[in-house]
C-alpha positions in Angstrom: 100.8 153.1 110.9 101.2 150.0 113.6 97.0 150.2 112.6 97.7 149.8 108.3 100.1 147.2 109.4 97.8 145.0 111.4 94.8 145.4 108.4 97.2 144.7 105.7 98.3 141.4 107.6 94.3 140.8 108.7 93.6 141.1 104.8 96.3 139.1 103.4 95.2 136.6 105.9 91.7 136.1 104.2 93.0 135.9 100.8 95.2 133.3 102.1 98.6 135.3 101.3 101.1 135.8 103.6 104.2 138.2 103.5 107.1 137.6 102.7 109.4 139.9 104.6 108.0 138.1 107.8 108.0 134.6 106.4 111.0 135.1 105.0 113.6 133.7 107.9 111.4 130.6 108.2 112.4 129.5 104.4 115.8 131.0 103.7 118.1 129.7 106.2 121.6 130.1 105.5 122.0 126.5 106.3 119.6 123.0 106.9 117.3 123.1 109.1 116.0 119.8 110.5 113.2 119.1 113.1 114.5 115.6 113.4 116.9 115.1 116.5 119.4 112.3 117.1 118.3 109.8 118.8 118.9 105.7 119.7 116.4 103.0 120.4 118.2 100.7 122.4 117.9 97.1 122.0 117.9 96.5 125.5 114.6 98.4 125.7 112.6 97.8 122.2 113.4 94.5 122.3 110.5 93.0 125.0 108.4 95.8 123.5 108.5 94.1 119.8 108.4 90.6 121.4 105.5 91.2 123.2 103.9 92.2 120.2 104.2 89.0 118.9 102.0 87.7 122.1 99.2 90.1 122.1 98.9 91.7 118.4 97.6 88.9 115.4 98.9 89.2 112.0 97.4 87.9 108.3 94.9 87.8 106.2 92.2 86.8 108.1 93.5 88.9 111.0 91.6 92.4 111.3 93.8 93.5 113.8 97.0 94.2 111.7 98.2 93.4 108.7 101.8 93.5 109.4 103.5 93.8 113.0 105.8 96.4 113.6 106.7 99.2 115.4 107.6 102.6 114.3 110.5 104.3 114.9 109.2 107.5 116.0 111.8 110.9 115.9 110.6 112.2 119.0 111.7 115.8 117.4 109.0 115.3 115.0 106.1 115.8 116.9 104.9 112.5 117.2 104.8 112.1 113.2 105.6 108.1 112.3 109.2 109.1 110.8 112.2 108.0 111.3 113.3 112.0 109.7 111.7 114.0 107.5 112.6 111.8 104.4 112.6 108.0 105.7 110.9 105.9 107.4 111.9 103.2 109.9 110.2 100.7 111.9 110.9 96.8 113.6 109.1 94.0 112.1 107.9 90.7 113.5 106.9 87.7 112.0 106.2 84.6 114.4 106.8 81.0 113.3 104.1 79.7 110.9 102.4 83.6 109.9 102.3 84.7 106.8 101.8 88.6 106.3 99.8 89.4 103.1 100.8 90.7 99.7 100.4 94.3 99.4 102.4 96.9 96.8 102.9 100.4 97.0 105.2 103.0 95.7 107.4 103.1 98.2 110.7 101.8 98.0 111.1 99.4 100.8 114.9 97.9 102.2 115.3 95.5 105.0 117.9 94.7 107.5 117.9 91.2 109.1 118.4 91.5 112.7 117.3 88.2 113.9 115.9 84.5 113.0 116.7 81.5 110.9 113.7 80.5 108.8 112.2 84.0 107.5 111.2 84.9 104.2 109.8 87.1 101.8 108.2 86.8 98.0 109.0 89.3 96.0 107.3 89.7 92.3 107.2 85.9 92.6 110.5 84.7 94.0 110.8 83.6 96.8 114.1 85.1 99.3 114.9 83.6 102.6 116.4 85.8 105.2 118.9 85.2 108.2 120.5 87.7 110.1 123.0 90.3 108.6 121.0 89.5 105.0 120.1 92.9 103.5 116.8 92.3 101.5 115.4 94.9 98.3 112.4 95.7 97.9 111.5 97.9 94.0 108.5 99.8 94.4 105.5 99.1 93.0 106.0 94.8 93.3 103.6 93.3 95.3 105.3 91.3 98.2 104.2 89.6 101.5 106.6 87.7 104.2 106.4 84.7 106.1 108.7 82.3 108.5 108.8 78.8 108.0 111.6 78.4 111.4 111.1 77.8 114.9 111.6 80.9 116.1 110.7 85.0 115.4 112.2 86.8 112.4 112.9 90.5 113.1 114.1 92.9 110.9 114.6 96.9 110.0 112.4 98.3 107.1 113.4 101.6 105.9 111.3 103.5 103.1 111.2 106.5 101.5 107.8 106.9 103.0 107.8 110.6 104.0 109.3 111.6 101.3 107.3 110.4 98.6 104.3 111.6 100.7 105.6 115.2 100.1 105.6 114.4 96.7 102.0 113.5 96.4 103.0 110.2 95.1 101.8 107.5 97.6 99.9 104.7 96.8 99.2 101.5 98.5 97.2 98.7 97.0 96.2 95.5 99.1 94.1 93.4 96.3 96.2 91.0 95.6 92.9 88.7 94.6 92.6 90.5 91.3 96.3 89.1 90.0 94.2 85.6 89.6 96.5 84.1 91.6 95.8 80.6 93.6 96.2 82.0 97.0 94.2 85.2 97.1 96.5 86.6 100.1 99.8 85.4 99.3 102.0 84.9 95.9 102.8 81.4 94.3 106.9 81.0 93.9 107.2 81.4 89.9 110.7 81.5 90.4 113.7 79.5 91.6 114.8 80.1 95.2 117.2 83.3 95.4 116.7 83.5 91.5 117.7 87.3 91.6 121.0 85.9 94.0 121.4 83.4 91.5 121.9 85.9 88.1 123.6 89.1 90.1 124.7 87.7 93.5 128.6 87.5 91.6 130.3 90.5 91.5 131.7 92.0 88.3 129.5 89.8 86.2 125.4 90.4 85.8 123.4 88.5 83.0 122.8 90.0 79.4 120.2 87.4 78.3 117.6 89.0 81.0 116.6 92.2 78.9 117.8 96.0 79.7 118.7 96.9 82.6 116.6 98.3 85.3 118.2 101.6 85.9 115.7 102.7 88.9 116.1 99.4 90.9 118.8 96.9 91.3 117.1 93.5 90.4 118.9 91.9 92.9 116.8 91.2 95.7 119.4 89.9 98.4 122.7 90.6 99.6 124.3 87.7 101.5 125.6 88.8 105.0 128.7 85.9 104.7 129.3 87.7 101.2 129.3 91.0 102.9 131.3 89.9 105.5 133.5 88.4 103.9 134.2 91.5 101.5 135.0 93.8 104.2 137.2 91.0 106.2 139.7 91.3 102.6 139.6 95.1 103.0 140.8 95.5 106.5 144.2 96.1 105.7 143.3 99.5 103.4 143.0 102.7 104.8 139.5 103.2 104.1 137.6 106.6 104.2 138.4 108.8 107.3 135.4 109.8 107.9 133.4 106.3 107.3 136.2 103.9 108.0 135.7 101.2 105.7 132.6 101.4 104.2 131.0 99.3 101.6 127.8 100.7 99.4 124.9 97.6 98.2 124.5 98.9 94.8 122.6 97.9 91.4 125.0 95.3 89.7 123.7 96.5 86.3 124.3 100.3 87.0 126.9 100.4 89.6 124.3 103.1 91.0 122.3 102.9 94.3 119.9 99.7 95.3 117.1 102.6 94.8 116.4 106.1 93.4 115.3 107.7 96.6 117.8 105.4 99.1 121.2 104.4 99.4 122.2 101.7 102.0 125.8 100.8 103.2 127.8 98.5 105.4 130.6 100.1 107.2 133.3 98.3 109.5 135.4 100.4 112.3 139.0 98.0 113.4 139.4 97.6 117.0 139.6 101.4 118.5 139.2 103.0 115.5 137.8 106.4 116.0 136.9 107.9 112.3 136.8 112.1 111.7 134.1 114.2 111.7 131.9 115.3 108.7 128.5 116.4 108.2 126.5 116.0 104.8 122.9 117.2 104.3 121.8 113.3 103.9 120.1 112.1 107.0 121.2 108.5 107.7 120.0 105.5 109.9 122.0 103.2 111.5 121.9 99.9 113.0 124.6 97.9 114.7 125.5 94.9 113.7 128.4 94.0 115.8 130.0 95.8 118.5 129.5 98.6 120.7 131.0 102.0 120.9 129.4 105.4 120.1 128.7 107.9 117.8 129.4 111.3 118.4 126.5 113.4 116.6 126.5 117.4 117.2 127.3 117.7 120.9 125.0 114.6 122.0 126.6 111.1 122.1 125.0 108.4 121.3 126.4 105.0 122.7 125.7 101.3 120.8 125.6 98.4 120.8 124.3 94.6 118.7 120.7 95.6 117.4 120.5 99.2 118.5 119.2 101.7 116.3 120.0 105.3 116.0 119.7 107.9 113.6 121.8 111.0 112.6 119.8 114.0 111.0 121.3 115.8 108.0 124.0 118.5 108.2 125.0 116.9 111.9 128.2 117.1 113.1 129.3 113.4 113.8 132.0 110.8 113.8 132.3 107.2 115.3 134.0 105.6 117.7 134.9 101.7 118.1 135.1 101.2 121.8 136.8 97.6 121.8 140.5 97.1 121.9 140.3 93.7 120.4 137.1 93.5 118.5 135.2 95.2 115.2 132.7 97.4 115.1 130.0 97.0 111.8 127.5 99.2 111.2 125.0 98.8 108.7 123.0 102.2 107.2 120.4 103.8 104.8 120.3 107.3 103.9 118.6 109.8 101.6 121.7 110.3 99.7 120.7 109.4 95.7 117.4 111.9 95.9 120.1 114.8 97.2 122.2 113.5 94.9 119.8 113.7 91.9 118.1 116.8 92.9 121.5 118.7 92.8 121.2 119.0 96.9 124.0 116.6 98.1 126.5 118.8 99.9 129.3 117.2 102.2 131.7 119.1 104.3 134.8 117.3 106.7 137.2 118.8 109.6 140.5 118.2 109.1 143.3 117.4 111.8 144.2 120.4 112.5 140.1 121.4 113.0 139.5 123.2 109.7 136.6 122.9 107.6 136.7 121.7 104.2 134.3 121.2 101.3 134.0 117.5 100.3 131.8 117.9 97.4 133.5 120.8 95.7 
């Protein structure tokens, strides 16, 4: 019988077949199993390396070495893959004063949270968007975009893209041939809109123009969400109880639909008041965090990730986690990006929480 089984296996392999009863445990798990692991990139460790790249690595249209200067956040559980989770990609990008990174476009969605610097800018589809610390910049898929820095200090931001998800779906296209657009500059876009055009149109909550054509149902047409407005909104709500699992959390939304900024990714900002600790929950969405203010830790299953300003950390899907603000007299603020919208559209988003008595309850029903 053993010889017959071995012969059957050899024959199946020759025909590129696998025995269902052998492979079954690999794809029929009773709960999600992510190869990604919780991890934290400490800013104190990463920043010197990132700044060193600014001294060594040239960037720009006429520099062969790098079209973009960035350090990819590679999850240690993914075997060297350039991804932060199985569905999300993230990097830290630096543009030095006077530099311009050339225009390109891609079918992956790219969004940016500005961590340092004044004077940085991006041009997206002809609109110049200035970037300051705390701003959230939205870059819908397949729009030409380039970067520059008109300030006197390095501009640094966190990029989050849906590269691994779109790669899995065999939908990645990149286009570097901006010259074919017939712009005056063959590598960087001419500015065709007034400064911060989309913010002027959509940056007032609760109202949206009705003279610019039908709403974009997939992507937010608001390209920048200013930190001053977002921080003020958090302050206005500090007296509210908030979420037991995420404290005072606000989602960046498409102002025309009220939905997520992008079809595959969602973005949020959350405030933990002095000494606040959230209750534990878990969800199928994977989440990338950037620490905007404060000091604290996030408990992810059995791992404690202690964080402070500009640290970046990741919570894989279906991992129990809760947040703690360690300061008794100051807020903690976290920016986050997740793949929740993609999972929701596919009917795969689930969330569970622990009650005060330790019971596990479904949040999604």
